[in-house]
Backbone bond lengths (Angstrom), bond angles and torsions (degrees), N, CA, C in turn:
res aa  C-N    CA-C-N  psi(-1)  N-CA   C-N-CA  omega(-1)  CA-C   N-CA-C  phi
1 M - - - 1.431 - - 1.523 107.73 -
2 R 1.320 114.76 141.55 1.465 121.06 175.91 1.516 107.28 -123.92
3 A 1.317 115.24 136.62 1.457 120.47 -178.74 1.520 109.62 -125.01
4 L 1.302 114.96 152.19 1.462 122.31 174.64 1.521 106.20 -130.70
5 T 1.334 115.87 117.10 1.454 118.78 -174.09 1.523 111.05 -149.02
6 D 1.309 114.99 158.39 1.461 120.07 173.62 1.529 110.51 -96.85
7 N 1.336 116.66 -2.80 1.461 121.37 -179.06 1.531 108.64 -142.57
8 K 1.317 115.58 94.50 1.469 121.73 -175.69 1.532 111.78 -59.90
9 N 1.316 117.68 -40.72 1.469 120.21 -178.89 1.523 111.80 -64.86
10 R 1.341 116.62 -42.86 1.464 120.16 178.51 1.525 110.87 -62.86
11 A 1.336 116.33 -44.11 1.462 120.66 -178.88 1.527 110.86 -64.15
12 A 1.335 116.72 -43.43 1.468 120.30 178.98 1.524 110.44 -62.59
13 Q 1.329 117.02 -41.11 1.460 120.83 178.93 1.526 110.86 -64.58
14 E 1.329 116.68 -40.16 1.469 120.15 178.64 1.522 110.87 -64.48
15 V 1.329 117.05 -42.53 1.469 120.65 178.31 1.530 109.80 -63.83
16 R 1.339 117.15 -44.52 1.480 120.29 177.79 1.533 110.49 -58.00
17 H 1.336 115.85 -42.91 1.466 120.70 -179.75 1.534 110.75 -62.92
18 I 1.318 116.98 -47.10 1.469 120.88 179.73 1.528 110.11 -60.91
19 L 1.327 116.48 -45.85 1.462 120.15 -179.20 1.523 111.60 -63.13
20 S 1.318 117.65 -46.62 1.469 119.69 -178.03 1.527 110.95 -66.11
21 K 1.314 117.26 -36.04 1.466 121.56 178.16 1.535 111.40 -62.65
22 H 1.327 116.33 -29.20 1.462 120.91 -177.01 1.532 112.51 -108.89
23 G 1.333 116.90 17.44 1.460 120.65 173.96 1.516 115.44 83.26
24 G 1.322 117.83 19.89 1.458 120.96 -179.61 1.515 111.02 -114.47
25 S 1.316 115.30 -177.93 1.461 120.41 176.07 1.526 108.58 -147.38
26 L 1.314 115.37 159.99 1.458 122.03 -177.02 1.519 109.84 -95.30
27 A 1.319 116.75 123.07 1.460 122.06 176.94 1.530 109.01 -88.54
28 E 1.304 116.23 173.81 1.460 121.09 176.49 1.530 109.73 -63.72
29 S 1.303 116.36 154.96 1.458 121.58 178.43 1.530 110.25 -58.00
30 G 1.322 116.83 127.14 1.459 121.78 178.39 1.517 114.93 83.90
31 A 1.342 118.13 5.74 1.467 121.37 -175.17 1.525 113.70 -62.32
32 V 1.313 117.93 -29.83 1.464 120.25 -179.82 1.530 112.24 -115.42
33 A 1.303 116.42 8.97 1.467 120.82 -177.99 1.526 112.15 -60.26
34 W 1.331 117.53 -28.46 1.464 121.36 -179.79 1.525 111.43 -60.60
35 N 1.331 117.70 -22.91 1.459 121.38 -175.91 1.534 112.78 -88.20
36 F 1.335 117.63 1.62 1.459 121.01 -177.77 1.521 110.60 -127.97
37 E 1.339 115.33 147.48 1.467 121.92 175.51 1.522 108.68 -115.61
38 R 1.309 116.53 138.17 1.467 121.44 176.34 1.526 107.38 -78.04
39 K 1.319 117.17 122.87 1.464 122.43 -177.14 1.522 110.44 -138.27
40 A 1.299 114.92 158.39 1.463 121.90 170.79 1.519 106.87 -90.41
41 M 1.329 116.08 135.84 1.462 120.23 175.32 1.520 107.21 -123.28
42 I 1.312 114.85 122.76 1.453 121.47 179.80 1.523 107.03 -113.83
43 I 1.326 115.83 120.94 1.460 122.09 -176.50 1.523 108.94 -101.09
44 V 1.332 115.24 132.34 1.463 121.85 177.12 1.530 107.10 -127.91
45 P 1.330 118.64 131.64 1.464 120.13 177.93 1.534 111.02 -60.04
46 K 1.310 115.56 133.50 1.458 121.56 -178.69 1.532 111.70 -60.19
47 S 1.318 116.03 -32.23 1.469 121.03 -177.31 1.523 112.66 -65.48
48 E 1.330 118.35 -19.62 1.465 121.79 -178.52 1.527 112.92 -85.78
49 I 1.312 117.21 -7.34 1.461 120.26 -173.44 1.528 109.91 -105.92
50 A 1.328 115.21 113.20 1.460 120.97 179.85 1.528 110.99 -81.58
51 D 1.322 117.38 -42.01 1.460 122.54 -177.71 1.530 108.68 -127.48
52 L 1.337 116.50 104.62 1.465 121.06 -175.43 1.530 111.62 -64.28
53 D 1.327 117.78 -37.32 1.470 120.26 179.88 1.531 110.92 -62.69
54 E 1.322 116.15 -43.67 1.462 120.28 178.54 1.526 110.70 -64.79
55 F 1.347 116.33 -42.27 1.453 121.00 178.12 1.535 110.54 -60.02
56 M 1.333 116.26 -43.71 1.468 120.84 179.15 1.524 111.44 -60.08
57 M 1.311 116.50 -43.37 1.466 120.18 -179.44 1.531 110.70 -62.52
58 V 1.323 117.06 -43.00 1.463 120.83 179.12 1.531 109.87 -63.13
59 A 1.336 116.70 -46.60 1.461 120.98 -178.58 1.528 111.08 -63.16
60 L 1.320 116.88 -45.02 1.470 120.49 -179.64 1.523 111.30 -65.92
61 D 1.336 117.10 -39.90 1.467 120.51 177.19 1.535 111.52 -63.87
62 A 1.337 116.68 -29.58 1.464 120.92 -179.56 1.534 112.14 -79.22
63 G 1.341 116.98 -11.27 1.465 120.05 177.90 1.512 114.85 120.90
64 A 1.332 118.21 3.47 1.464 120.43 178.18 1.531 109.93 -66.56
65 E 1.322 115.44 151.11 1.463 121.13 177.52 1.518 111.40 -94.87
66 D 1.341 116.82 -30.38 1.458 120.62 -176.29 1.523 109.16 -158.13
67 V 1.321 115.71 154.60 1.460 122.56 174.11 1.515 106.21 -129.76
68 I 1.335 116.56 123.36 1.462 121.89 -176.22 1.523 108.68 -116.18
69 E 1.330 115.16 125.79 1.461 120.46 177.96 1.517 108.98 -93.42
70 D 1.323 116.19 119.54 1.453 123.01 178.50 1.528 105.78 -139.02
71 E 1.314 119.08 -144.24 1.461 120.93 175.42 1.518 110.37 -62.87
72 E 1.320 115.38 -27.57 1.456 122.62 171.60 1.525 106.15 -136.21
73 I 1.296 116.90 168.83 1.462 120.30 -178.63 1.523 108.48 -89.96
74 Q 1.327 115.65 126.98 1.458 121.95 179.38 1.522 108.35 -108.71
75 V 1.303 115.75 122.13 1.469 121.30 177.66 1.529 106.23 -107.09
76 I 1.328 115.73 121.07 1.462 121.89 -178.00 1.529 108.76 -102.85
77 A 1.333 115.54 134.54 1.469 120.81 179.77 1.535 108.57 -146.84
78 S 1.309 115.28 166.38 1.464 118.56 174.20 1.526 107.25 -71.79
79 P 1.324 117.73 153.26 1.468 119.86 178.46 1.535 112.40 -56.29
80 D 1.331 116.82 -33.47 1.464 120.39 -179.95 1.529 112.45 -67.42
81 D 1.328 116.95 -27.56 1.469 121.54 -177.55 1.526 113.32 -97.26
82 M 1.326 117.53 0.27 1.464 120.71 -174.72 1.524 112.48 -57.21
83 A 1.305 118.41 -49.02 1.464 121.37 -176.96 1.521 111.42 -62.85
84 Q 1.325 117.22 -42.98 1.466 121.47 -179.97 1.528 111.06 -61.53
85 V 1.327 117.16 -47.32 1.469 120.88 -178.84 1.523 110.17 -67.01
86 R 1.331 116.67 -46.34 1.471 121.26 179.91 1.520 111.08 -58.40
87 D 1.334 116.79 -48.15 1.462 120.68 -177.30 1.522 111.70 -66.39
88 T 1.325 117.05 -37.79 1.469 120.28 178.12 1.523 110.12 -62.04
89 L 1.334 117.00 -45.68 1.462 120.60 -179.51 1.528 111.17 -67.57
90 K 1.333 117.00 -38.44 1.475 120.66 176.48 1.525 110.42 -62.12
91 D 1.346 116.56 -44.98 1.462 121.27 -179.76 1.523 112.20 -61.49
92 M 1.328 116.95 -25.38 1.468 120.84 178.43 1.531 111.32 -85.43
93 G 1.349 116.47 -0.07 1.459 120.20 175.08 1.519 115.53 97.19
94 Y 1.318 118.13 6.70 1.461 120.45 179.71 1.530 110.37 -84.37
95 S 1.322 115.70 146.07 1.463 121.28 171.57 1.520 106.14 -82.87
96 V 1.309 117.10 123.19 1.462 119.84 -176.95 1.525 110.76 -125.10
97 K 1.317 114.09 149.70 1.459 121.95 172.64 1.524 105.65 -129.46
98 A 1.317 116.97 116.22 1.464 120.99 -175.90 1.520 110.53 -112.79
99 T 1.320 115.21 140.45 1.454 121.25 178.63 1.525 109.60 -152.27
100 L 1.321 115.55 158.29 1.459 120.65 172.52 1.520 107.46 -93.92
101 T 1.318 116.95 140.07 1.453 121.68 -177.39 1.517 109.88 -146.72
102 Y 1.313 116.44 175.46 1.462 122.47 172.89 1.509 108.10 -112.81
103 I 1.320 116.22 127.60 1.458 122.45 -179.61 1.526 108.03 -112.64
104 P 1.344 117.53 131.19 1.459 119.40 -178.17 1.535 111.89 -69.38
105 K 1.338 115.47 142.77 1.464 120.62 176.05 1.524 110.54 -76.13
106 T 1.328 116.58 -35.51 1.462 122.29 176.61 1.518 108.40 -134.26
107 T 1.320 115.98 156.76 1.460 120.11 179.13 1.524 110.02 -125.36
108 V 1.330 115.13 163.17 1.456 122.56 179.65 1.520 107.18 -123.18
109 K 1.338 116.85 131.36 1.461 121.19 177.37 1.527 109.22 -78.30
110 I 1.320 115.99 132.17 1.457 122.72 -179.83 1.527 108.11 -124.51
111 A 1.333 116.53 141.02 1.466 120.44 179.44 1.526 109.66 -149.42
112 G 1.326 115.67 168.60 1.459 122.28 174.02 1.507 113.83 63.85
113 S 1.330 115.06 -140.97 1.464 120.43 -176.21 1.529 111.47 -66.91
114 D 1.331 117.61 -29.36 1.464 120.30 176.72 1.530 110.63 -62.57
115 A 1.327 115.81 -41.05 1.467 119.94 179.04 1.522 110.60 -65.36
116 E 1.309 116.25 -40.99 1.465 120.12 179.38 1.527 110.85 -63.77
117 K 1.330 117.41 -44.93 1.471 121.85 178.19 1.527 110.81 -61.87
118 L 1.326 116.14 -42.72 1.455 120.55 -178.75 1.530 111.32 -63.37
119 L 1.312 117.23 -44.33 1.464 120.59 -179.99 1.529 111.30 -64.46
120 K 1.329 117.21 -37.47 1.470 119.98 176.82 1.524 110.25 -66.18
121 L 1.326 117.45 -39.80 1.465 121.17 177.02 1.521 110.81 -61.96
122 L 1.333 116.59 -46.57 1.466 120.38 -179.88 1.524 111.12 -62.11
123 D 1.328 117.24 -40.47 1.470 120.46 176.84 1.525 110.89 -60.47
124 A 1.330 116.70 -43.57 1.463 120.63 -179.72 1.525 110.96 -64.60
125 L 1.326 117.24 -41.87 1.467 120.35 178.61 1.527 111.00 -64.53
126 E 1.321 117.05 -43.70 1.462 120.69 -178.59 1.529 112.13 -68.87
127 D 1.333 117.25 -24.09 1.467 121.02 178.14 1.522 112.73 -77.78
128 S 1.320 117.16 -15.47 1.465 120.83 -179.80 1.530 110.09 -68.78
129 D 1.314 116.77 136.10 1.470 121.60 -178.86 1.520 112.73 -66.14
130 D 1.328 117.20 -31.85 1.467 121.05 -176.59 1.528 113.34 -81.11
131 I 1.316 117.84 -22.19 1.463 121.03 -176.04 1.520 109.54 -87.70
132 Q 1.327 115.18 122.08 1.459 121.45 -177.03 1.524 112.83 -91.90
133 E 1.337 116.51 -41.47 1.463 121.24 -176.76 1.520 109.10 -143.84
134 V 1.329 115.98 145.26 1.455 121.99 175.63 1.521 107.08 -125.08
135 F 1.327 116.38 129.38 1.462 122.40 179.18 1.522 107.86 -116.63
136 A 1.319 117.04 140.53 1.463 120.07 -177.44 1.521 110.11 -142.76
137 N 1.326 115.67 162.45 1.460 120.81 -178.05 1.524 111.50 -124.13
138 F 1.319 117.79 40.93 1.456 120.75 179.87 1.520 111.13 -109.76
139 E 1.330 114.38 160.33 1.467 122.36 173.85 1.515 107.71 -128.53
140 I 1.313 116.24 135.17 1.456 122.09 173.70 1.525 106.76 -127.12
141 D 1.342 116.97 128.93 1.467 121.24 179.25 1.524 110.27 -57.89
142 D 1.331 116.44 150.71 1.466 120.97 179.68 1.523 111.54 -58.87
143 E 1.340 117.15 -41.15 1.468 120.68 -179.99 1.521 110.44 -62.77
144 E 1.328 116.37 -40.96 1.460 121.41 178.64 1.533 110.14 -64.99
145 M 1.323 117.54 -40.97 1.465 121.20 178.45 1.525 110.95 -62.43
146 E 1.329 116.59 -41.46 1.466 119.93 178.11 1.516 110.63 -62.54
147 R 1.337 116.98 -42.98 1.458 121.24 179.01 1.525 110.73 -62.34
148 L 1.325 115.76 -44.46 1.466 120.63 -179.48 1.537 111.18 -66.33
149 A 1.319 117.50 -37.37 1.458 121.48 179.82 1.535 110.25 -63.65
150 Q 1.307 116.93 -35.33 1.458 120.45 179.13 1.531 111.74 -70.82
151 N 1.331 116.00 -32.40 1.465 120.75 -176.79 1.518 112.95 -85.39
152 M 1.341 117.92 -18.44 1.470 119.62 -175.47 1.494 111.74 -91.79
């Protein structure tokens, strides 16, 4: 989680309150940082890509580390290579959105009531004015997400 605040004590207290309300607790700063890598993520709309294999080759040749096909195409690169990959894709006519993010090295599968509690916690954290970004290392099956979406 990353926060931007003019009052560190107030923000920390708010995060502690949100966590305790949802069954969590606040660890020391950087306690779980080892489980995340700082990466560049470049998003390209899937509708703009006619040939995914060709797109992958261009992205990888430009310095990307991985290309993930989801609802949109995610191109992962090192922060140092972000500009090169972004500019190469832009020059080829793709609409790109580039950002720096933290990607988990390992993930944990969550289901049932734990998944529901976790999603409520994440919603509460994201609703906080001081919290800018929330990073997590969980996986929830698509079927479970659909079930939870109906119940929430």
